[in-house]
N, C-alpha and C positions, 0 to 999 in steps of 0.2 A: 416503537413508532412504525418502523419499517414493516414489522409483522402485521400491525393493525392495518396499514395501508394495503399490504398484500391481500389481507382478508377482504377488505372492502372491494378491491379490484376483482377478486375471485367471485364475490357475491354478485357484483354487477354483471359480469360476463356469464355467470352460470345461474342467474336468478330464476330462469324457467325451470331448470332441473332441481334447484333447491326447493322451489314451490311444489314440485311433484313429490319430492321426498316428504314434505310437510303434509301433502294431500294423502299420501299413503299412511302416514301416522294417524291422521284424522280418521281415515276409513277404519283403521284397526281399532280405534277407540269407539267406533259405532256411529260416527258423525258422517253419514254417507253423503248427504246432499252438499254439505260444505266441502267435502273432499272432491266431489265431482266438479263443483264450481271452481275450486283451486286448479284442478287439472285443465279445465277449459280456459281459465285466465292465463295459465302458464303457456298454453299453446298459442295464445294471442300475442304475447309479448316477446316471444323468442322461440328458437328451435329447441325442441326437447328430444332427449335420447330415445332411441328405438324402444328400449325396454319400458320406458315410461308411457310411450304411445300405446304399446300393446296392453299394458296394465290398465290404462284409462279405458280402452275399448272393452276389455274384459269386464271391468267393474260396471261399465255402462250396461253391458248385457246382463250381468248378474243382478242388476236392479230392474231388469225387465224391458228395457228400451231396445228391442231387437233392431229396428230400422236404423237408429242412430249408431248402435254398435257396429252394424254391418257397414255403414258408411265409413266409420273410422277405420275398420279393418281394410276395406278396399283402398282407402287413401294411402295406408301404409304399404300395401302390396304394390303400389305404383312406383315406390322408391327403388333405388338400386340396392338390393339387399344381399348380404352374404348368405351362403347355403344354410348355415345354422339359424340365421335370422328368418329366412323363408320358412324353414321347418317350424320354428317357434310360432310364427304368425299363423300358419295353417293349423297348428295344434289348438290354438284358441279360436280361430275363425270357424273351425269345424263345429263348435258348439252352437253357432248361429244356425247352421244347416240342421242340426239336431232339433233345435227349438222350433224350427219351421216345419218339422215333420219330414225333412229330407235326410232320413237316416242313412240311406245308401251313399249319398254324397259325403256325409260326415265320416262314414267308414272309409271311403276312398281317400279323403284328405288325411285321416289319421294313419292309414296304412302307408301313405307316402312318407309321413313323418317317421314312422317306425322303421321303414326301410333305410332311412338316412341317419337318424339319430335316436337310438334307443334310450328311453328314460322312464322313470317311475310314473311321471304324469301321463305319458302316452299309454302305458300299460293300464292305468286307471281309467282313462277316458275310452280307449278303444275296447277294453275288456267289457265295459258296460254296454257299449254300442252293439257288440256282438250279441249280448243277452237280449237287448231291446229289439234287435232285428229278428229274434226268434231262432237264430242259428246257434243252437245250444251246444252242438258238438264242437263247432269252431270256438265258441265261447269257453268251453271247458279246456280245450287244448291251449288256448291263448292265456287264459287266467291261471292255469297251472304253470305256464312259462313265466308269467308275471310274478307269481308267488316264488318261483325259484330265483328270480332276479332280485326281488325285494320282499321277503316274508314279514318285514316289520312295518310295512305301509298299510294303514287301516283300510284305505279304499280298495287296494288290491285284494286284501283278505276278505273284505265284504263282497267284492265281485265273485270271488271263488265260492264263498259260502252260498251266495244267492244263486249261482249257477247250479250247484248241487241241489239246492232247494227246488229249483225249477225242473230239474231232472228227476225229482222224487227220490233222490239218493239221500235219505234223511240222516243216515249215520254220519256221512261225511259233512253234510250241511251243519249238523249239530257240532261236530268237531271244530269246524272253522268259525262258526259263530261264537263259540266259547273263546277261541283265540281272539276274535275281534273284540268281544266285550271286555277282555282283560286289558285291552288297549284304551278302554274308555273313550270311544270315538265321540266326536262332537256333532256329527251329522245324524239325521233321524232314521235313515233308511234301514239300517241293520236292526235297530230296536223294533221298528214297525213291522218289517217282514217276518222276523223271528217271532214276534208277539202274535201275529196272525197265524203262524204255523202252530204255535202252542195251543191256540184257541180252536182252530179249525181241524187240525190233524190229530193232535195228541189229546185234545179235550181238557187241557190244563188252563181253564179259563182265568183263574185268579192271577197266575203268573203271567199269562199272556197279556191280560189287561194292564198289568203293572208295567210291562215292557212298552206297550203301545203308548201309555201315558208318559213314559220316560222319553219317548221320541218327541213329545211336545215341548220338552225342556231344551231341545237342541235349537241351534240357529238355522233358520230357513232363509232361502233366497230363491230367485227365479230359476236358478240352476239346480235346485233340490229335485231329486227324482220323485218325491212325494211332497205335496203341499200340506201345510198345517190344516187346511180345510179338509183335505182327503182323510187325514187322521181323525179329525173331530167327527166327520160323517161316519167313519167306521165305528168309532166308539158309540155313537148314537144308535147305529144299527145293532150294536151288541146290547143295547138296552141301558147304556150308561148315561147318567145325568152329566151333561157337558156344560151346564150353565155356569159353573165355576171355573171352567177351563177355557172358555172363549176369550 
């Protein structure tokens, strides 16, 4: 009986964070809108932990609502945060700047994070930002550093492979793309970029088309580097019938 009473008391005082945990589970199951509604309701009925607030803002951005996500990130930044929390916040908030086309601001925020707290996530995000900015020499240097830090992370390996591809170093690009595909990544970028390389550079159309189509089977979000529409348009440009793929 006492245990039951203790559980009830715990749920009452921690109901907001319990709801956030349920929201995360719902999101993982693909129920995006219900998850975001749960996060919003949890924030209304009580104070939620920092990590849940950041997660809510990140998922809001991932679903394409830049302005709402930015508002949520700014509200969190007004709190008294520990240094590691400030870094975690900047790491996610930088993605807003990127999606607004403010790549230099995103890089500045992520460089701040990297200077204070090195992590696989930062290597993944900043590594791509360097590529996106066109600073390929810095991108190569940083992505090699990221690979040395965590060679088992598929985003880091994808960044390194893509850097070599952009530098026309096809031997190394192929090497790291093969490492990437052995990991069976669930994001579309690697399949799409390497597929285009096979078609446009190596003239291996059949294999290339197969990989580009494989990219369509991945999960897309607002934060994907390439959209589903981009890939469909490319296939159509290649003369493929996309009527059954839309």
